[in-house]
C-alpha positions in Angstrom: -5.6 10.6 -27.2 -2.8 10.7 -24.6 -3.2 8.3 -21.7 -3.6 10.1 -18.4 -0.4 9.8 -16.3 -1.3 11.7 -13.2 -3.7 11.0 -10.4 -5.9 14.0 -11.1 -6.0 13.3 -14.9 -7.0 9.7 -14.2 -9.7 10.8 -11.7 -11.1 13.2 -14.3 -11.2 10.4 -16.9 -13.0 8.1 -14.5 -15.5 10.9 -13.7 -16.3 11.1 -17.4 -16.9 7.4 -17.3 -19.5 7.8 -14.5 -17.4 7.3 -11.4 -18.7 10.4 -9.7 -19.1 9.4 -6.0 -16.1 9.8 -3.7 -15.6 6.9 -1.2 -13.7 6.7 2.1 -12.7 3.7 4.2 -13.9 2.9 7.7 -12.7 -0.1 9.6 -15.5 -2.3 8.3 -17.0 -0.6 5.3 -16.5 1.5 2.2 -18.5 4.7 2.8 -19.6 7.6 0.7 -17.9 10.9 1.8 -21.3 12.4 2.5 -21.8 9.6 5.1 -25.2 8.7 3.6 -24.3 5.2 2.4 -21.9 2.4 3.4 -21.0 -0.8 1.7 -19.6 -4.0 3.1 -17.1 -6.3 1.3 -19.9 -8.1 -0.5 -21.6 -4.9 -1.6 -19.1 -3.6 -4.2 -16.6 -4.6 -6.8 -13.3 -3.1 -7.8 -13.4 -2.4 -11.5 -10.0 -0.8 -11.9 -6.9 -0.1 -9.8 -4.2 2.5 -10.7 -0.9 3.1 -8.9 1.0 6.3 -9.0 4.5 7.0 -7.7 5.8 10.4 -6.6 8.2 12.1 -9.0 10.8 12.8 -6.4 10.2 9.8 -4.2 9.1 6.4 -5.6 7.9 5.4 -2.1 5.4 8.3 -2.2 2.6 6.1 -3.6 -1.1 6.8 -4.3 -3.6 4.2 -5.3 -6.8 5.0 -7.1 -9.7 2.5 -7.1 -12.6 2.6 -9.5 -15.5 1.0 -7.7 -19.1 0.0 -8.5 -21.5 -1.0 -5.7 -24.1 -3.7 -6.0 -26.8 -1.0 -6.2 -25.1 0.8 -9.1 -23.2 3.6 -7.4 -19.9 4.2 -9.2 -17.1 6.1 -7.6 -13.5 6.4 -6.7 -11.4 5.7 -3.6 -7.9 7.2 -3.2 -5.5 5.7 -0.8 -2.1 7.2 0.0 0.0 4.1 0.4 -2.2 1.1 -0.2 -4.4 -0.9 2.1 -2.5 -2.2 5.2 -3.7 -4.8 7.7 -4.4 -2.5 10.6 -6.6 0.0 8.8 -9.6 -2.1 7.6 -11.2 -5.4 8.0 -9.7 -8.5 6.3 -12.6 -8.8 3.9 -12.3 -5.1 2.7 -8.5 -5.4 2.5 -8.7 -8.5 0.3 -11.3 -6.9 -1.9 -9.1 -3.8 -2.5 -5.9 -5.8 -3.0 -7.1 -7.6 -6.2 -4.0 -7.6 -8.4 -6.0 -8.8 -11.4 -7.7 -5.3 -11.5 -4.4 -3.3 -11.5 -4.1 -1.2 -14.6 -0.8 0.5 -13.9 
């Protein structure tokens, strides 16, 4: 089977693996997009990280995180350029910057 090489293909693959929730970032938490649940830095692990560069502009990056919470919720977080210091707490930023989980 061909390896997914676009963000949407990889997201579809992860959904088939059970990563069905969509997450968003707040300053201090990872939150479900339905705003029903939020998770602090100790409440989730980053299973996989994928980086995608734009075809016409290599600086046009997207990063896809596959995440599992401590209570078993599996989902994805897409960030346009990567986590920067001013957007989220240090604890969340460090959790999402785990280079050992990067797959591409």
